[in-house]
C-alpha positions, 0 to 999 in steps of 0.5 A: 379559859374564857372569863367574865369578870365581875367586880367593882371597888379597888378589892376587886382589882388585884383579881382581874390584874392577876387573871390577865397576867395569867394569860386568861382570855377576859372576854368582858368586864361588868362593873357598877355604873359610874357614880357621882364623886368629888366636890363636882359631883362628876360621874366616876368610873369604878376602880374595876372599870379604870383597870379594865380600861388599862388592859384594854378590855370591854366594860359593861356597866348595866344597872340591872342583870334581870332583863332578858336583854341583858341576860342574852348579852351575857351569855353571848360572851360564851364564857368558860367561867365567871370571876365575881369579887364585890361586884354589887349586884344580885345575880339571876339564875340565868347569869349564874347558869350562863358560864360552863363552869358557873360563877366563882366568887372571891369572898372576904371571909372564912365562910360560912362566918361573915356572909354578906356585904361587910365581912372585914368590917364585922371580923374586926368589931367581933374580935375575930382571931382570923379571917380570910378568903373563901373561893366559892361557887355561886348560888342564889343564896346569900353567900350560901354556895359550895366552897372550893378553897380557903386562905386564912390570915390573922386579924390582930392589929390591922385596920379595915383598910390594912386588911381589905388590902391584904385580903384582895391580894390573897383572893387574887392569888388563891383565885389563879391557883383554883382556875389553874386546876379547877377539877381538883378543887372538889366543892365542899357544901357550907356547914350549917354551924357557925353561919354569921351575917355581915350586915352592911355597915351603917355610918351611925355605928362609927360613933365611938361608944365609950360605955363599951370597953376600951378594947371594944372601942380600939376595934371600932377605930380599926373597923372604920379606918380609913373610912368612914372613920370612927369618930366623937363630937365636942362643941358640935365638931366631929373628930375622926380617930383613925388609929388608937390604943388601949390605955390604962385609966378609969373615969366616967365614960366619955370623960378626958383623963389627962392632957394626951386625950386619954378617954375613959371607957366602960372598962379601961381607957382609949388613947387616940394616936391619929385624929382628923378634924373636919376638913383637915388632914389627919395628924398625931394627937400631939398636934392637934391638941397644940391647936385645939386644947382638949383639957382633962375633965372634958366630957365627949359625946 
């Protein structure tokens, strides 16, 4: 098929790679414009942009697709289908309608649960047992289009980084299966029951809330690992917790209970396993405490 691919982050790269490997003719790749990054704030192409260049594919990075000129250029690709994975721009109706078979989206949840920007993190925070991938025919609404195929995977114990990597591979495989026999995947209207919205993550949400249960605090750790990282503060310094376990213990929420940095929560206790101080590499908690004592009785913010 003649395919236009639209994506930006690392999550989308496996789908682009799979399209090329499957022999589809990727006639154009659309990605978000390069952004300032790193200490020098130099413009850095997105992961999809770099992947497209490795494949020798033409890359387009418009700031918007609302203009008539951009829409005409998109239509001129003559695509059979557009494949979209975490692109990051709203697609006007003129774009959605341009490919002969429309635009198919690789969405990182089992729709209609977790429509929106942060489905992986929201699934972990909510304690969902399963999440997955939905291949969806796109329309003007926010992830409201009819579903063509789904695949599920357990959530338990996985960080957002782990789960995103897994879902990226599952989504690539499922998209290739769908494109191989598109007429056999009958669109299914999303049910009205069970709709939830995955709002964009606010960095303030990554501050550990020790007033909640230890189970919920541990979900915070996994939902924000590896980035932005759940954190607590002590004497004005921020400590990112990248892995943690629920532990026995009780006390005033936020109080360190022992010499292993076990922290009292509203119910139960949280034991950080991997911690990172600002400007330093991540380390296990024992190594942290050898260099920075945090004695029992310390109250964390």
